[in-house]
C-alpha positions in Angstrom: 1.3 35.5 -2.3 1.4 35.2 -6.1 0.5 38.4 -7.9 0.9 40.7 -4.9 3.4 43.5 -4.8 6.4 43.0 -2.5 6.6 46.4 -1.0 9.9 45.7 0.8 11.7 45.6 -2.5 11.2 49.4 -2.9 11.7 50.5 0.8 9.3 52.3 3.1 8.4 56.0 2.7 10.6 58.4 4.8 8.1 58.7 7.7 7.7 55.0 7.6 11.5 54.6 7.7 11.7 56.6 11.0 8.7 54.8 12.5 10.1 51.5 11.3 13.5 52.2 12.9 11.9 53.2 16.2 9.8 50.1 16.2 12.8 48.0 15.3 14.7 49.3 18.3 11.8 48.7 20.7 11.4 45.2 19.2 15.1 44.5 19.8 14.9 45.7 23.4 11.8 43.7 24.1 13.3 40.7 22.4 16.3 40.8 24.6 14.3 41.0 27.8 11.8 38.3 26.9 13.9 35.8 25.1 12.5 32.2 25.3 14.5 29.5 27.0 15.8 26.8 24.7 13.4 24.0 23.9 13.4 21.2 26.3 15.0 18.0 25.1 12.8 15.1 24.2 13.0 11.4 24.8 10.7 8.9 23.2 10.5 5.2 23.7 10.1 3.7 20.2 10.3 0.2 18.7 13.8 -1.2 19.4 15.3 1.9 20.9 15.2 5.5 22.0 14.6 8.7 20.0 16.4 11.6 21.8 16.0 15.0 20.1 15.2 13.2 16.9 18.3 11.0 17.0 17.6 7.2 17.1 19.7 4.9 19.3 19.0 1.2 19.3 18.5 0.1 22.9 16.2 -2.5 24.4 13.8 -1.3 27.1 10.9 -2.7 29.1 7.7 -1.0 30.2 8.0 0.7 33.5 11.8 1.0 33.2 13.3 4.3 34.4 15.7 5.7 31.8 18.0 8.7 32.1 19.8 10.3 29.2 21.8 13.3 30.1 19.4 15.7 31.9 16.3 13.8 30.8 14.6 11.1 32.9 11.5 9.2 31.8 9.5 6.0 32.6 9.1 3.7 29.7 5.4 3.3 28.6 3.4 0.1 28.2 3.5 0.3 24.4 6.2 1.8 22.2 5.6 5.3 20.9 5.3 5.9 17.2 6.8 9.3 16.4 6.4 11.2 13.1 9.7 12.3 11.8 8.9 13.7 8.3 6.1 14.4 5.9 6.0 15.3 2.2 2.9 16.6 0.4 1.9 14.7 -2.8 -0.5 17.3 -4.4 -4.2 18.2 -4.3 -6.7 15.4 -4.9 -9.6 17.1 -3.0 -11.8 17.3 -6.0 -11.7 13.6 -6.4 -12.4 13.1 -2.7 -15.5 15.3 -2.8 -16.7 13.4 -5.8 -16.4 10.1 -4.1 -13.5 8.7 -6.1 -11.5 5.8 -4.5 -8.4 6.5 -2.4 -5.5 7.6 -4.6 -3.2 4.7 -5.4 0.2 5.2 -4.0 3.2 2.9 -3.9 6.2 3.1 -1.5 9.6 1.4 -1.6 12.7 1.8 0.5 16.1 1.5 -1.2 18.0 -1.7 -0.2 20.1 0.2 2.4 17.0 2.1 3.7 18.6 5.5 3.1 16.0 6.5 0.4 12.3 6.2 0.0 10.7 6.1 -3.5 7.1 7.1 -3.9 4.9 6.5 -6.9 1.9 8.9 -6.8 -1.6 8.9 -8.2 -0.9 12.2 -9.8 1.9 10.7 -11.9 4.9 11.7 -9.9 8.0 9.7 -8.8 9.4 11.3 -5.6 12.6 10.2 -3.8 13.1 11.2 -0.2 16.2 11.2 2.1 14.9 9.1 5.0 17.3 10.7 7.6 16.1 14.3 6.9 12.8 13.9 5.1 14.1 16.1 2.3 13.0 15.5 -1.3 16.1 14.6 -3.3 14.4 14.2 -6.7 10.9 14.7 -8.1 9.5 14.1 -11.6 6.1 13.8 -13.2 6.0 10.8 -15.6 2.8 9.6 -17.3 -0.6 11.1 -18.1 -2.1 9.1 -15.3 -0.6 7.4 -12.2 2.6 5.8 -11.2 1.3 2.5 -10.0 4.5 0.7 -8.9 8.0 1.5 -7.8 10.9 -0.8 -7.0 14.7 -0.7 -6.6 17.4 -2.7 -8.2 19.3 -4.9 -5.7 22.3 -2.5 -5.6 20.1 0.6 -5.1 21.6 2.3 -8.2 18.4 2.0 -10.4 14.9 2.8 -9.6 12.0 1.2 -11.6 8.6 2.8 -12.1 5.6 1.3 -13.7 2.7 3.5 -15.0 -0.9 3.2 -15.5 -1.1 5.5 -18.6 -1.9 5.3 -22.3 1.6 3.8 -22.9 1.8 1.7 -19.7 5.6 2.5 -19.5 8.1 0.6 -17.4 11.0 2.9 -16.8 14.4 2.4 -15.4 15.4 5.7 -13.7 18.6 7.3 -12.2 17.6 7.8 -8.5 19.6 11.0 -8.3 17.9 12.8 -11.2 15.0 10.5 -12.2 16.2 10.7 -15.8 15.3 7.6 -18.0 17.9 5.0 -18.5 15.5 3.1 -20.6 11.8 2.8 -21.2 9.6 -0.2 -22.2 6.1 0.7 -23.4 4.0 -2.2 -22.4 0.9 -0.8 -24.3 2.6 -2.1 -27.4 1.8 -5.6 -26.1 -1.5 -5.1 -24.2 -3.0 -2.3 -26.2 -3.4 1.4 -25.8 -6.5 3.3 -24.7 -7.4 6.8 -23.6 -9.4 8.1 -20.6 -13.1 7.9 -21.1 -15.0 11.1 -21.7 -16.8 12.8 -18.8 -16.3 12.5 -15.0 -15.7 8.8 -14.8 -14.2 8.3 -11.3 -12.9 4.9 -12.2 -11.9 5.9 -15.8 -8.2 5.9 -15.0 -8.3 2.2 -14.3 -9.4 1.5 -17.9 -5.9 2.4 -19.1 -3.2 -0.3 -19.5 -1.0 -0.5 -16.5 1.9 -2.2 -14.6 0.1 -4.1 -11.9 3.0 -6.2 -10.7 6.6 -5.1 -10.4 9.1 -7.3 -8.6 12.9 -7.1 -8.9 14.6 -10.5 -8.5 17.9 -11.1 -6.7 19.9 -11.3 -9.9 18.6 -8.0 -11.2 15.9 -9.2 -13.6 12.4 -7.6 -13.4 9.1 -9.5 -13.2 6.3 -7.3 -14.5 2.6 -7.9 -15.0 1.0 -5.8 -17.7 -2.8 -5.7 -17.6 -5.5 -3.9 -19.6 -9.3 -3.9 -19.3 -11.2 -1.4 -21.4 -14.4 -0.9 -23.5 -14.3 -0.3 -27.2 -16.4 2.4 -29.1 -19.3 -0.1 -29.3 -19.3 -0.8 -25.6 -17.8 -4.3 -25.8 -15.5 -5.1 -22.9 -12.0 -6.2 -23.8 -9.0 -7.6 -21.9 -5.4 -8.1 -22.7 -2.6 -9.1 -20.4 0.9 -10.6 -20.2 3.5 -11.5 -17.6 7.1 -10.6 -18.6 10.6 -11.3 -17.2 12.8 -8.3 -18.3 16.6 -8.1 -18.0 18.2 -5.1 -16.2 19.0 -3.6 -19.6 15.3 -3.5 -20.6 15.3 -6.5 -23.0 12.5 -9.1 -22.6 13.8 -12.5 -21.5 10.5 -14.5 -21.2 6.8 -14.0 -21.3 3.6 -15.8 -20.3 1.4 -16.3 -22.2 3.7 -16.3 -25.2 1.3 -13.7 -26.8 -0.8 -11.3 -24.7 -4.1 -13.0 -23.9 -7.7 -12.2 -23.3 -7.2 -12.1 -19.5 -6.5 -9.8 -16.6 -3.2 -10.8 -14.8 -2.9 -8.9 -11.5 -0.2 -8.9 -8.9 2.1 -12.0 -9.0 3.5 -13.6 -5.9 7.2 -14.6 -6.2 9.0 -17.4 -4.4 12.6 -16.8 -5.3 14.0 -19.6 -3.1 11.7 -22.1 -4.8 12.1 -20.6 -8.3 8.4 -20.1 -8.8 5.8 -17.5 -9.4 2.0 -17.6 -8.9 -0.2 -15.1 -10.7 -4.0 -14.7 -10.3 -5.9 -14.9 -13.5 -9.2 -13.0 -13.8 -11.3 -11.7 -16.7 -13.9 -9.0 -17.2 -14.2 -9.1 -21.0 -17.4 -9.8 -23.0 -17.8 -13.0 -24.8 -16.5 -16.5 -24.3 -13.4 -17.0 -22.2 -10.3 -18.5 -23.8 -9.6 -22.1 -22.9 -6.7 -23.6 -21.0 -6.4 -20.7 -18.4 -7.4 -21.0 -14.7 -9.7 -18.0 -14.7 -10.9 -17.3 -11.2 -7.8 -19.1 -9.9 -4.0 -18.8 -10.3 -1.3 -20.0 -12.6 1.9 -21.5 -11.2 5.0 -20.8 -13.4 8.7 -21.6 -13.2 10.5 -18.3 -12.5 13.3 -18.8 -14.9 11.4 -19.2 -18.3 7.9 -18.6 -17.1 6.9 -22.1 -18.1 3.5 -23.3 -16.6 3.9 -26.0 -13.9 0.4 -26.2 -12.5 -2.7 -24.2 -11.6 -5.1 -23.8 -8.7 -8.8 -23.3 -9.4 -11.3 -22.9 -6.6 -15.0 -23.6 -7.3 -17.3 -20.7 -6.6 -19.2 -20.5 -3.3 -22.8 -21.2 -4.4 -25.4 -19.9 -4.2 -24.2 -16.5 -3.2 -21.2 -16.3 -5.7 -21.3 -17.5 -9.2 -17.6 -17.0 -9.9 -14.3 -17.0 -7.8 -12.3 -13.8 -7.6 -8.7 -13.1 -6.4 -8.0 -9.4 -5.8 -4.6 -8.0 -6.8 -3.5 -6.5 -3.5 -1.2 -9.2 -2.0 -4.0 -11.6 -1.1 -2.0 -14.4 -2.8 1.3 -15.8 -1.5 3.4 -18.8 -2.1 6.2 -20.3 0.0 7.7 -23.7 0.2 5.0 -26.2 -0.9 1.9 -24.1 -0.1 -0.1 -21.5 -1.9 -2.4 -19.0 0.0 -5.4 -17.5 -1.7 -7.7 -14.9 -0.2 -11.0 -14.9 -2.0 -13.6 -12.2 -2.6 -16.2 -14.5 -1.1 -14.5 -14.4 2.3 -12.8 -17.8 2.1 -9.1 -18.4 2.8 -7.7 -21.3 0.8 -4.4 -23.1 1.3 -3.4 -25.3 -1.7 -0.5 -27.5 -2.7 1.6 -26.7 -5.6 0.1 -29.5 -7.6 -3.2 -27.6 -7.5 -4.9 -29.7 -4.9 -6.9 -27.9 -2.2 -5.6 -28.6 1.3 -7.6 -26.4 3.6 -10.4 -23.9 3.4 -11.1 -21.5 6.2 -14.5 -19.8 6.3 -13.0 -16.4 7.2 -15.6 -13.9 6.1 -17.8 -16.2 4.2 -21.5 -15.3 4.0 -23.7 -15.7 7.1 -27.4 -14.7 7.3 -28.4 -11.5 9.0 -32.1 -12.2 9.1 -32.9 -13.1 5.5 -29.9 -11.2 4.1 -26.5 -12.7 3.5 -23.5 -10.6 4.7 -19.9 -11.3 3.9 -16.3 -10.0 4.5 -13.8 -10.5 1.7 -10.2 -11.7 2.4 -8.5 -8.4 1.5 -4.9 -9.3 2.1 -2.9 -12.4 3.1 0.7 -13.6 3.6 2.5 -16.7 4.4 4.9 -16.1 7.4 6.9 -19.1 8.5 4.4 -21.9 9.4 1.4 -19.5 9.6 -1.1 -17.8 7.4 -1.7 -14.2 8.2 -4.8 -12.5 6.6 -7.3 -9.7 6.9 -11.0 -9.5 6.4 -12.6 -6.4 4.9 -15.7 -4.5 6.1 -19.1 -6.1 5.7 -20.7 -6.4 2.2 -23.7 -8.0 0.7 -22.7 -10.5 -2.0 -23.5 -9.2 -5.5 -26.8 -10.6 -6.8 -27.9 -11.6 -3.3 -30.7 -9.4 -1.8 -29.8 -5.8 -2.6 -26.0 -5.4 -2.7 -26.2 -1.7 -3.0 -27.9 -1.4 0.3 -26.4 -1.0 3.7 -25.8 -4.4 5.3 -28.4 -4.9 8.1 -25.7 -6.0 10.6 -21.9 -6.5 10.5 -20.4 -9.8 9.7 -19.0 -11.3 13.0 -15.5 -11.5 11.5 -15.3 -8.2 9.6 -12.1 -6.0 9.8 -10.1 -8.5 11.7 -6.5 -9.7 11.6 -6.2 -13.5 11.8 -3.2 -15.8 12.2 -3.7 -19.5 11.6 -1.6 -22.6 11.2 -1.3 -24.0 7.7 -3.9 -26.6 8.5 -6.4 -23.8 9.2 -6.2 -24.0 13.0 -6.8 -20.6 14.6 -3.8 -19.2 16.5 -4.8 -15.7 17.4 -6.7 -12.7 16.1 -7.1 -8.9 16.6 -10.2 -6.9 16.2 -10.4 -3.2 17.0 -12.3 -0.1 16.0 -10.6 0.3 12.7 -11.2 -0.7 9.1 -8.0 -2.6 8.6 -6.3 -2.9 5.2 -2.9 -3.8 3.9 -0.3 -6.2 5.3 3.4 -5.4 5.3 6.0 -7.6 6.8 9.1 -5.8 7.9 12.6 -7.0 6.8 13.1 -8.5 10.3 10.5 -11.1 9.4 8.5 -10.7 12.6 7.1 -7.1 12.6 3.8 -6.7 10.9 2.3 -3.4 9.9 -1.5 -3.2 9.2 -3.1 -0.1 7.7 -5.9 1.5 9.8 -8.8 3.3 8.1 -11.6 5.2 9.7 -13.3 3.9 12.8 -16.5 2.1 12.2 -17.7 2.0 15.8 -18.3 5.7 16.0 -17.8 8.9 14.0 -14.5 10.0 15.5 -11.5 10.5 13.1 -8.7 10.3 15.7 -7.3 6.8 15.0 -6.3 6.6 11.4 -2.8 5.4 10.7 -1.2 2.0 11.2 -1.1 -0.8 13.8 2.3 -2.6 14.4 2.3 -6.2 15.7 4.9 -8.7 16.8 4.3 -12.1 15.0 7.1 -13.9 16.8 7.7 -14.8 20.4 5.7 -16.8 22.9 2.0 -17.6 22.4 -0.2 -14.7 23.4 -3.4 -13.0 22.4 -3.6 -10.5 19.6 -4.0 -7.5 22.0 -0.7 -8.5 23.7 1.1 -8.6 20.3 0.2 -4.9 19.5 3.5 -3.1 19.7 2.4 0.5 18.9 -0.1 2.5 16.9 1.1 5.2 14.4 -1.6 8.0 14.1 -2.2 10.1 11.0 -4.8 12.8 10.4 -6.5 10.9 7.6 -6.8 7.3 6.5 -3.9 5.5 4.9 -3.6 3.7 1.6 -3.2 -0.1 1.9 0.4 -0.2 0.7 2.9 0.6 3.4 6.7 0.1 3.6 9.2 -0.6 6.4 13.0 0.1 6.1 15.7 -2.3 7.2 16.2 0.0 10.2 12.5 0.0 11.1 11.3 3.4 9.7 7.7 3.1 8.6 6.3 4.9 5.6 2.6 5.5 5.2 0.6 7.1 2.3 -2.0 9.3 3.9 -5.1 10.2 1.9 -7.8 12.8 2.4 -11.4 12.1 3.4 -14.8 13.7 3.0 -16.2 15.6 5.9 -19.8 15.7 6.9 -20.2 19.3 5.8 -19.2 18.4 2.3 -15.6 19.5 2.6 -12.2 17.6 2.8 -10.1 16.7 5.7 -6.6 15.5 5.8 -4.2 15.7 2.8 -2.5 13.5 0.2 1.0 13.0 1.6 3.7 10.5 2.7 4.4 10.4 6.5 7.6 8.7 8.0 7.5 7.3 11.5 10.1 6.0 13.8 
């Protein structure tokens, strides 16, 4: 304990020495006569193989199969087990949790070979873990605020980190030491600001930040810098720009040519098609600039970031007066289709020429008595010939009835995983007792990880973590596609990561308890 005197440094008093020696002899004799047998070996049936005493062996198995490994025999379960193999603490955010702040943003990225995991923390740290041992190999505090994004170079020899901080720095780091190789301060483009005075729980989001960070196959970096803040007179300001940056830190191309009065959030990259789509929003005061698809998305050539089209979706009247695309991966583009998940609950599939092909109601408003209730499309992906998307929990549309009140009843399609054909035809869905958030497609292209928040059907807190689904294979219902659940003590942040070998990384966050305290912890947990 810090500040306490370590009495063993100075040795016991003479009488204490004799007593200590006698007790030590007795302890030795008792220890010899009551030694514990070695711990029993363990066998777990995990996705794609077996975990024997912590060592993973790829091996197919089927439920009900009898398996013998050495002296261990076991019957395979109906669902795969999900076994925690390591955890790393990320610091104390309990004060924020008690105050009702949002879950601490955390980004996770496995190195291309899956040997290392990079973590960007809300407390401004970059942490690198050895996946095999769970040991921290490097740790460094960067900005004055959070590390919003982390990503690896294709060869795994450089780690990139994007901050939300007064400087909004993009850094190229040596993964072994986390020393800077170069630094690009994006606040020089989108403006600097400082944290607002007082206890503003959302004040950190008024700083300029790196909202998108994608490393392309050739080594270039696509980065979205966004800034929304209020000036000394209370006027709301925006400034954003999308940049393509070379691996040496030099800027290759930008869109717009000069930072604009917009908010550009997370871009979706289609490398095979040489395109990028970026949602365009705005929160600034005054008239909006012309010639930008505000409330929609801009399509660009990936090479020079030249505009090639846009998609604008009219607002869903009368409940919504504008269209909003959130930044958390609810936009995707593949082949000749763009997927948009909207804050009003609609899923929209559009062509690359901007024409709208299909609109699915999803969580669009329905009336609960006289009050409209909705469930936003929180996350979406295009996977093969399907659209995969999640609806959020129930909300009351802003401006309709009393949006700050508790919804009178849940939306019938809230907190649900949906899979549909690209013409909108329903394939399957899954609805459980969780508030689902975050979609991560594993490198195998068929395994889907969905973050699990707290249960909304009762007050138990025993099923936080993640749900793992199989998207491929024969047609079957959503329940039959659930491969396993990975349980954590607290809720998980919506950004997960899966290694090429199938190791799952979750960022666990604390939660307020009914007695005014805090449960769980802010940490990263690895599962096999």
